[in-house]
C-alpha positions in Angstrom: -16.7 -54.0 34.4 -18.2 -53.9 30.9 -16.0 -53.4 27.9 -17.1 -51.0 25.1 -18.3 -52.8 22.0 -16.7 -52.6 18.5 -19.4 -50.3 17.0 -19.0 -47.8 19.8 -15.2 -47.7 19.3 -15.6 -47.5 15.5 -18.0 -44.6 15.8 -15.7 -42.7 18.2 -12.7 -43.2 15.9 -14.8 -42.0 12.9 -15.9 -38.8 14.7 -12.4 -38.1 15.8 -11.1 -38.5 12.3 -13.8 -36.3 10.8 -13.2 -33.6 13.4 -9.5 -33.6 12.7 -9.9 -33.3 9.0 -12.4 -30.3 9.4 -9.9 -28.4 11.5 -7.1 -29.1 9.0 -9.1 -27.5 6.2 -9.2 -24.2 8.2 -5.5 -23.7 7.9 -4.6 -20.4 6.3 -1.9 -20.2 3.6 1.6 -19.4 4.8 2.4 -15.7 4.2 6.0 -16.5 3.1 6.1 -20.2 2.1 9.4 -22.1 2.0 10.9 -22.5 -1.4 14.0 -24.1 -3.0 16.0 -23.3 -6.0 18.4 -25.9 -7.4 20.7 -26.0 -10.4 24.1 -26.7 -11.8 26.9 -24.1 -12.3 29.8 -25.7 -14.0 30.2 -29.0 -12.2 28.7 -27.8 -8.9 25.2 -28.6 -7.7 23.8 -25.5 -6.1 20.8 -25.3 -3.7 19.2 -22.2 -2.2 16.6 -22.7 0.5 14.6 -19.6 1.5 11.2 -18.3 2.4 9.4 -16.4 -0.3 7.5 -13.2 0.9 5.1 -11.3 -1.4 5.2 -7.6 -2.3 1.5 -7.1 -1.4 1.5 -3.5 -2.7 4.5 -2.5 -0.4 7.6 -0.6 -1.5 10.3 -3.3 -0.9 13.7 -1.7 -1.5 14.7 1.1 0.8 11.5 0.7 2.9 10.5 -2.8 3.9 14.1 -3.9 3.3 16.2 -0.8 4.2 19.3 0.2 2.3 22.6 -0.2 4.2 21.5 -2.9 6.7 22.1 -6.6 6.6 19.0 -8.6 5.6 18.3 -12.4 5.8 17.8 -12.5 2.0 14.2 -13.9 2.3 11.7 -14.2 5.1 11.5 -16.3 8.3 14.7 -18.3 8.8 18.0 -17.3 7.3 18.4 -18.2 3.7 20.9 -21.1 3.1 23.2 -21.7 0.1 24.7 -25.1 -0.5 27.4 -26.2 -3.0 28.8 -29.7 -3.4 32.0 -28.4 -4.9 34.4 -25.5 -4.4 33.3 -22.5 -6.6 34.3 -19.0 -7.5 31.7 -16.4 -6.4 32.5 -13.1 -8.2 36.0 -14.3 -8.6 36.6 -15.4 -4.9 36.8 -19.0 -3.7 33.9 -20.5 -1.7 34.6 -24.0 -0.4 32.0 -26.7 -0.8 29.5 -26.7 2.1 26.4 -25.0 3.4 26.2 -21.3 4.4 23.7 -18.8 5.5 23.3 -15.9 3.0 22.7 -12.4 4.1 22.7 -9.3 1.9 23.2 -5.6 2.4 21.1 -3.8 -0.2 22.2 -0.5 -1.7 20.8 1.7 -4.4 23.8 1.0 -6.7 25.7 -1.9 -5.0 24.9 -4.8 -2.8 27.0 -6.9 -0.5 26.4 -10.7 -0.5 27.6 -12.4 2.7 28.2 -16.1 3.1 28.3 -17.0 6.7 29.3 -20.4 8.2 26.5 -20.6 10.8 23.3 -22.2 9.4 19.9 -23.1 10.8 19.3 -19.9 12.8 16.3 -17.6 12.6 16.7 -14.7 10.1 16.5 -11.9 12.6 17.3 -11.1 16.2 15.1 -9.1 18.5 14.6 -5.6 17.1 14.8 -6.9 13.5 18.6 -7.0 13.2 20.0 -9.8 10.9 20.8 -12.9 12.9 24.5 -13.6 12.2 27.9 -13.1 13.7 30.2 -11.3 11.3 33.1 -13.3 12.8 31.6 -16.3 10.9 31.6 -14.6 7.5 33.6 -16.8 5.1 33.1 -14.7 2.0 31.7 -11.2 1.2 31.4 -10.0 -2.4 29.9 -6.8 -4.0 27.4 -7.0 -6.9 25.4 -4.5 -8.9 21.6 -4.8 -8.9 19.6 -4.2 -12.1 16.0 -3.5 -13.1 14.1 -6.8 -13.5 12.6 -7.5 -16.9 9.3 -8.4 -15.1 7.6 -7.5 -11.9 8.0 -10.4 -9.4 5.3 -10.5 -6.8 7.1 -13.2 -4.8 10.8 -13.3 -3.9 12.4 -15.9 -6.0 16.0 -17.3 -6.5 17.0 -18.5 -9.9 20.1 -20.6 -10.6 21.6 -20.5 -14.2 24.8 -21.7 -15.7 26.3 -18.2 -14.9 25.4 -18.1 -11.2 22.3 -17.2 -9.2 20.0 -14.2 -8.9 17.5 -12.9 -6.3 14.5 -11.5 -8.0 11.8 -9.5 -6.2 9.6 -6.6 -7.0 11.2 -4.8 -9.9 14.8 -5.7 -9.0 17.2 -8.5 -9.9 20.5 -9.1 -8.0 22.8 -11.3 -10.1 25.7 -13.1 -8.5 28.3 -14.6 -10.8 29.6 -18.2 -10.1 32.3 -20.2 -12.0 
């Protein structure tokens, strides 16, 4: 039996590599890319991991994201919130740890839900938010406000006063101490 020569193997390897790189360049951009917001509030390090959808000419609040229904607070997987120290969220204690964050939008008031289950997809079949209310560790109410600028992509911002979700023409601030 004859063994293949080195030139043949090199040529085969080269063609395989070139083919793989051509296919990799055809990848389309992700519609809702993963994003991370990090910052410090008081002595606590805060991290929010989420997927960032775009407005794309759609009406977001009350249509794409309905009022009065729990929402995954981003796209794709459930949004996660991590703090390395105990904090006060809107005056209520949240222990150090990682949580899924869900929100119930309203025209004048929003509910922010911190749930102990993490790593799950953001929605169940039928578009319902994917969380068990029995695992809610903290629920607070906040008031949304008009954003100073239009935000095409959903973004979380962490400041020394807390965090805010910003998307379209709306900002949802959540106070942390």
